[in-house]
N, C-alpha and C positions, 0 to 999 in steps of 0.2 A: 899691608894689603899688598901684593904684586901685580901687576897690571892685568892678568888675565882672569882672576880672583874678582876684581873692578869690574870687569867686563859682563860677567857674570852675574853677578849681583844688579848692574844695572838695567841687563837685560831681564830679569826674573821680575823685576820691580815694574818695567815697563808691562810687561805681560801681566800683572797683576792689577795695574791701572787699568789697561783695556777690557781684563774680562769683569773687574769690577763696574766699570761704567757700561758694558752691554746690561748686565744685571739690572743695575737701576733704571737704565733706560727701558728694558723691559717690564720692569717694575711701574713705572710710571705709563706705560703702555696700558698693563692690567689696569691700574687706577683711573683713568683716561677712558677706557673700554669699559669699566664697570660704571663710572659715573653715566657714561655715555647709552647705558642699558636703561637706565632708570626711564619707566615712561613716560613722556613728554605730553604735554597739553597745553594749549594756550589760552589764555584768556585777553579778549578782545574787548576793549572798555571805549564806549563812545563818550567823548566830552565836549561836543560842539553843542553851541547855543542851541535851546530849545530841545537837546535827545533826552536831557533828565526828566525826571518828575519827585514834586516834592513829598517828602514823607511826613504824613502826620506829627503835629506837634505832642500827641501824646500816646505815641507808639507803645515804647518799653517804660513799664511802672513797677510797682509791687503788690503784694496782697500779703495781708495781715491779718491772720487768724488766732485767736484764742485758741491754740493747743500749744502741746511740750513745754507750758508754760512758758508761753513766748512772751506774755504780757506781764502776768501775777510771778514773779519771781524771776524776771529776765527784763523785758524794755522797761515796765514800769520799777522803777527804782527804790519802791516800799521794799524792807527789808523784814517788816514782821510779818509773818503767815497767821492766819486767823488773827486778825487783830482786834476782832470785836467779839470772837466768843460764838459766832453763830454758826461757823461750820458745821458742829455737832448735831445741829437741829432744832426745833423749838421745844422739845420735850424736857425737861432740866430733873435730876441733873443729868448735864449732857456730857459725850467726850470733848475734850478740852486741846487735843493733837492739833499741831506739833508741841505746844505748851507742856512743862513740866515741874515739879515741883523742886524747889530747894529745900534742903531737910526732911525727914521724917515724919511718920504718923505722929507720934509723940510731942512734936515741937508746931507742928504746922497741918490745917486741915483745908481742903480748897474743895468749893464745888458750884457751879452756876446757878444762877436762878433769873427770873424775868423781873429784875429792878431796874434796867437800865431807862433813862432820862431820855434815850431815843425812841421813838414811836415804829419807826420801821424796824427797830433790831433792838430786843428787847432783853435780850441775854447779856445777861453782864457775870463776872467772877467775885465770889466771895471769898477772902480768905481769912480765916479763921488763925490768929497766931497765938500758940500755946503756952509759949515761951516769952519770956523777958530777957533783959539784958543779963540779968545772973545764970540764966538758965539756958540761952540759945546760943547756937554755935557761934563763933566769933564773926564770922561773915554774916551774921543774921539769916533767915529763912523767908521763903518766899517762893517764887516761881519765874521759870527763865522760856525765852522764845528761841531756838536755833534759825529762825527765818525758813527759808527756800534751800535744805541742805548746806545751811553753813552760811552765814553773813561775812562781806568782804568788807573787814577793817583793814584801814591803812594807816599808816603811822604819819602824823602832822595833820589828817584831815578831819571836817567836822560833820558832827552828824546830831541833826535836831531830834528829839525824841517827845513827842507829846502822848500825853494820855487823860482820861477822867477818871475821879478818885470822888470817894465820900468815905466817912468814915465816925464809928460811935464816938471816937476818943483822939486825941492828937495823932498827928502822922510824922513820922521820923525814917523817910524812907530812902533807901540808896537805890539809884536808876545809874547801871553799871553795863559798860561794852566788857565781855571777859573771852576769854580761851573756849575753845569748844569744850574742855571740859570743867569749865569754872574754875579752875586753880590760878592764872592769871589775870588780873585788873587790868585793861587797856585803857578805859576811862571810866570816870565815875564823878556822879552830882548829887546833892543830897537835895530830898522837897523834903520841907518841915513845914507844918502846917498847925495851928490848933484847931481844937475840936470844932468850934463855930464856925471856923471858917471854911470847914469841911465835911460839916453836917447834912447839905446838899451836895450833889454832883457839882465838881469844878473841874476845869481843866489847868493842867500844870504842863510847862513847858521847860526843857532845859535841852543846852548845845553841849555835846559832850565833841571833845578834841581826843585823839587816839595819841596813844603815848608809845604806842608798839602795832605791830600789822597780825593779822590774823587771817587766813581765807575761809577758816571755818567758825568763824565768832559768834558769840550770842548777845542776846540782851537778857538783864537780870535784873527784876524788882524786887531788893530784899529789906529786911527791916528786923530789930530786933526788940521791937515794940509792941508788947501784949495787946489785944485787942481784935476787931473785926474790921477788915479792909474790904470796899470793894472798887473792883478795877473796869475799865472799860474802854473800849475803841484805842488800843497802843498803837502808835505810829513810832518807826524808826527811820529816818531820811536821808542821806547824804545831802549837806548844803549845796555842794555843788552838782547840779544837774544840768542838763542840756539846756541853755538859756535859762535855767531855774524854774524850768516848767514839768519838772517831776521825771524825765526819761534818762536811762544810762546812757551816762557820754558816750563809752567805746562803742555797743551797739547803735546806740544812734548814729555815730559817725561810720558805720559798715552800711548802712542804708542811704547815707549821704552819697557815697561814693561811687554809687550806683548812678544818680542823677536822674531817681524816677521820675518819671512825669504826671505819675498819678498813682494813691494809692487806694484799695481796694478794703474797706473794713466794715464791721469787726471781725467778719469772717465769714464760712459757708455754711458747713455743720453743727457748728456754733453758736449762728444766728437760728439755726431750724431749731435742736434740741432733739430727742431721742422723746420726749413729749413737751407739749407746748407750755407744760406748767416750768420747764426748765429753763424755754428758749430767754434768747435775750433780750431783754426789755428797757430799751434807753432811758424810758423814765425813772427806771430805778437807781440809773446810775449817772445822776448831774444833781446838782446841789452840793452842800458840805458833805467831806468825802465821809465824817463820822455819821452821816445821816443817810447814808447809803447801804441798802440791808445787803448787799451781795447774793452772790447765786450758786447754785452746785450745777456747772455742766455738765448733764448727764452724757454726752456725746463722747466728751475725752475724759471723763471721770474726775474732774475735780473741782473744788471750790474756790472761787473767785470774789474777791473784796470789791470789786469793781471799783478802786482807784482809777482804773485805765478806762474812763466812761466817755459816754458819746462827747463830750465836752474835752475831753481830750484827745481822742482821737482827730479833732477837727484842727485843734491846736497843734497835733504832730504833723498832719498836712501842711498846713501854714509854713512851719519851721523847717520842713522840709523842703517844701517850694514845691509840692506836687498837688494835683487837684484830687481833692475828695470825693471817692464812690462811696455812696454809703447803701449797704445792702440791708436793707429790713425784713423783718417775717412777716409773710404772707396769711398767716393763718394757718401755715402748714408743717407739722412735723414731722419725723420720721414715723411714728407710730399712729398719727390724729390730724383730726384737721377740722377747721371748720367750716361750716356750709357757706355758700355763697351768700343765702337770704341774710345770714348773719352776722357777715363779716366787717360791718359798719365799723365797729368800734377799732378794729385793726386797721382800718383807712386813716380813720380820723388820728391813729396814734402816727402813723406813718407820715401826716399833714401836720401835725402839733411837731413831729421830729424836724421835719423842714423850716417851720416857723423858727424853732429854736435854732437853727445855724441862720437863717435869712433873716428872720423877722427884726423889725426896728426895736430898740430898748424898752419903746412903751407897748408893745404886742405882749400877748399872755406870756409865750415862751420864748420870747426873746428877751423881756425882763426877765426871766431866772437866768438866762445867760448873761443877761448884763451884772445882777447881782453876784455873780460869781466871775466879774471882776473882765468881763469883754463889751463894751458899749456897741463897737463897729461889729455886722453882721458878717459871718464868715463866707467865704465863696464856696457856693456849693451847685453843681451843673450836671450832676450826676447820681442815678440811683439806681438801684437794683432790686426787682419785686420778688423774692423769694432767693432760694438756691436748690437747683438739683432737683426739682420737683414738677417738673413737665409734665408728666406721665400720671400724677394724683389725679383724685376722681374732680377735684373743685378747682384744679389749679387755674383753667383758662375761663374759669366764671368770675373767679376771684381775681384775676390778672385784671382781667378788662373793668371792672370795677377801681381797681385802684389805678389803672390808668386814665380812666376820664376823670377822674376825682383829682388827680396830680396834674394832669393838663391842664383842666379847667382854671385851678387856684394857681400855677406855675407853668406856663404855657414853653418858659424857654427852657425848661428841665428835659434835659436827656434821660429817657428809660431805657434799661436794661431786663430783656427777658432772658430767663433761663431756658427755654427751648432753642436747642440747636438749630438753625436757619442757613446752614452752609450747602445743604446737598438737597433738601427741599422747603417751598416758600413757607414762612411761619402763618398759623391762620390766625393772628391776630397782630394788632400794630406794635409796632416795637422801633426804638432810634438804634439799638442793638440786639442783637443775641449774644448770648453766653454760649462758648464752646471749652469744653474740659478735655482734656486727655492724660492719662495715665497709664503708660506702656513698656514693652521692652526697647532696648538701644537699637535694634536692627529696625523696628517696624518706625519708630520714630524718625530716625536718620530716613527712611524713605519718604515721610510723610513731609518733608521737604517740598513735596507737591502738591499738598492736601489742600491748598485754595487756587491753585492754579485755572480750575473750571469751575469755581463756584459763579454763581450769578453775582455782577454787579449792580443789579438795581435791587431796591427795600434797602433793610437795614445793615446797616456795617458789622461786622465781625470783633469780639471781645474774647479775645483767649485769655481768659484770667485765673486757669491752673492748668499747668501741663508741669510736667516732669516724666524721667525714666524713674521706673520702680522696678521691684523683683530683684533678683539675683544677679542682672544685669549695674543693678543703681549700688549694691553693697549700702554703705552706710555716706556713701558720698565719692564715686569710683569717678576716675577720667573718662573711662567709657562712655557713662551717662553723660556726663559732659559735655562731650563732643556730638553725639546724636542730637543734643538738646542745640548746642551751634546750630547744627545744621536746618534743624526745623526753626530757628531763630531768623537765620539768613533768609529763608522758602517765606515767613511771614513778611520779612523786610522787602522783598520783591513783590509781595502782594499785598501792599500796606495800601494800595486804593481801594480795597474791600475789607481788610485788616487793621481796625485804627486803633487797637490796643492790647497789648498781651503781658502776662507777669508768671512767674515761677512761683510752685505752691509745694511745701510750706516753707515760709522766710527764714523762721528760727525754730531751735531747738535747744530747750534744756538737758543738758546728755542724763540728767539724775529722772526724767520723765521723760524718755523718748517714745511719743503714742504715733508716730507716725516715720519714715523712712523712705527714701533721704531727705535731707532738708539743705538749705542755702547756708545758715550761720547756725554754727553749735557753739553752746557756751556752755559755762558754768559760774560758779557765785564770782569769780576774778579774772578767766581767761575766756579767751574765744578766737576760732579762726573761721577762715570759709572756706566753703569744698570746692572742688572743681566748679562745679554749679553754680557758684556764688560768684567765682573767676569770671567763668564766660560772658555773665550778665553787663561784667565792666565793660569787655569788648564793644559791646552796644550803647556803650553811655552817652556816644556824641551820633548817634542814627536818629532820636526824634528830631525831626524837624529840619533834618538836614533833604540834601538832593540824591535819591536813586539814580543812579546813572546806570545807563543799559549794556549789560554785559552778556557774553555768550562764551562760553567753557568748550573748544574744541578738543578734538583728540577722547582716546579712550578714560573717560572721566566717570565711570559708574560708582566709583569711590570716593568721588568729590562732589565739593559743592561751594560755590564763590559767590561774591558780589560786590558792587563796587559803590561806594556814598561819596561825595563833596560836601564840604561843611567848612565854616571860618571859625579860628580860633586867634584871639589876638588881632585881628585885622589881617588874618593871613589864610589863604586858600589853600585846603589840605585837599587830598584824595584818599580814599581808607580803603584799601584791597581787603577782605576776608575770605580765609579759603579754610575747609576741613579737608582733610583727608583719614576718613574714616577707615583706611585699610592697611593693611600690614606692610607696604612698601614703601621705600622713597617715591616722589613724583616729584621730574623736573617741570616748573611752570614758565612758561614764558610770556610776559605780559606786553599786551600791545593795545597801546592807547593811541584813538585816532581823534582827529576833529580838533586838534589842537594847534593852532598858527606858530609854527618853530619860529617866527622870524618877531613874534610879538610876545609870547608866552614858552615856557620850557620848565620841564619838571626835575627835578632834584629828590635824590633819597632822602629822607627824614630818620624814620624809626620803623623797625622791625619788632613785634612781640610776640612769643611764642609759648603755646601751652604744651606739653607733653610731658611723658614720665619713662621710666624704664619698663614699667608695666602695666598694660591698659586697665588695669584693675586698682591701680594705687590709688590711695585716696590720705587726705592729711588728719592730723589728730592733735592731741595736746603736746604728744612728746613731737612729732613732726609737723608743726602746722603750716610751714611751706615747703614741704614735700613735691606737691603740685601744685605750683603758681606760676603766672605769666613773668618768661623772663626777657628784656627788652635787650637791644643790641641797635648800633648804628646801621641804619641801612645806604648803600653808597650804588651807584648805577653808573653806566656806562654810556654817556650821552642818554640818548633816550631809550636805552635798551635795561629791560629788567628781568633777568632769569632768575628765579627764584628756585630751592630744593624745600620740598615740603615733608618733613619728616615724616614715618609711619604713624599711624594716631595721634594726629597733630591738630591744633587750631592754631593757625596764625593769623596776623593782619601786619598788613603794611602802608606806613602811612608815607605818601609824596607828597611835596611842597609844589606849589604851582608858583611859579614868579618868572619877573619880568625877563625876557631873553637877553636884555641889553644890560643890565645889572643883577648881579646875583647877590641874594639879601640873604644874610645870616640867616641859618636857621635855627627857629626857637622850637621847645621842645612842646610837642602835640598831645603829651600825655595827660589819659583822663587817669591814670594810675597812682593816683594820690600816696599810697600805703604801701604801694608793690617795693618789696625789697630788691637792691641792687644785687646782681650775682656774679 
């Protein structure tokens, strides 16, 4: 290449470089301009001594209702559905669903009769085996139970099967866990007994260890021995349950991770019933499980064997570390009610229920608890008189009788009225009033201010049921969860009057969705949390923390924010929570005042963000982590913190308070024990 060509090439290269640099500079200017064009707001937080207010220890909890098969076929780990054959009614022969026969009409005949040895549930199943070892199918004939849309049987795990049997002859019965169509045996044991041993009802138990896995398995009881066999009260339950107390481990852990401070149970409408004859009556749910009659919940339209009963609910509360809140029937259902003049039997039932929990082991109902293996009383400080029946004819009269009787016997118990006292004073005494809200996303977001002007005199508020419902919710959308997050921040800021709050409903078995949406979705083997569940995890540290005075300045019509301080592992943290309900990103500058820079400083710890590409995105069994919180390291430039709040997002920022002289290592302040890293 000659000198002239080289000079020309060099000139072209220099020109190209200059043009490229100019383009990059202009591009950077556009990016900076775009960043600068985002709306800017300032969150001012006062952390000076005495500026904060304690948040009640009980602020956030959970509400368990027997709805959507939340307990039967869900949290309660019993695998057999209709274990006592009572679901078909008391007239025999009756329907035995979901039980079915193994074999055909030429080899076996089954029918219910009223021969059970249990006085409160007289129905039993009679099997007339018409074939013998020469004529029966090789696997025998009998009955099988598929549980609640299939039993989750896992290889290597053990399952305890118990049943009551009697017979006119010898018994040689196989107790098996099989695949859904019965073609593959996962585990099997024999029950062999002479006629003299089973001439009367006898309890038999076996433990089966699974040799394979099937999420839709069934329990089979089969024989090749001719004769008549009666069976009743058949139970199959995993040996491994939460603390050995009968709760399904994975569902229980989902509750634990919320860190609830209370649990309201056993329901709302479930307690009332469509008719009083089908209301939840606690006395029929205690004692040995095989003696409990079960009942048809006519509001949510399914049978429960009531293995998850009064005792188990108190055990559940204790295991989860939450204060129990017992809701009992006050003589009022959806369609009938008891006149106040005749209400005393219901009042006595409530008093007896409290004695069952709190009475000593020598008291009438405390002794029933003691026989169930619990000598020490349970803690019970809160009771709710009825549910959503404030406008009923006899509500006020009945309520006053209940209130006076309970306060006389147990002055320390806090009583919850189900009349709303947020907008006008109650016309009857109460320690708390109940507030329920199911509405659209936009309305719930606007209800961030719901309790701002509520009178601070009189009873405290208990927001025991809240959720976004309708088209905004889908089956658990991001949009719904963002509105709920804003509403909860509003409750947090008004926690001088609102002392408790819980989402509803908590659980749904996807095979029987009676209500939509729900926090935790499951089937026999899998589960996931909806965005509404994950929102609750953001508030896990709020109960018992300190609410800091905070103010948003700027155009913040689509923003809601708050700040709390709390301790974790002897370290002091500030958590800022912010909801951006709008469709554009927002720059939020955080200005912390009241901190002496010579003594203390703030450093970034963690950012947690809940958002997704589409505001109607949901989680599912195929994509259980589509909308979950994502965590990242939060860095600060000295005391300055400016963050970008993405559109349609819920974010939290944890700041560590540390000595200004010595920089402490940052520890994980996370409450997201199971959140996957991304």
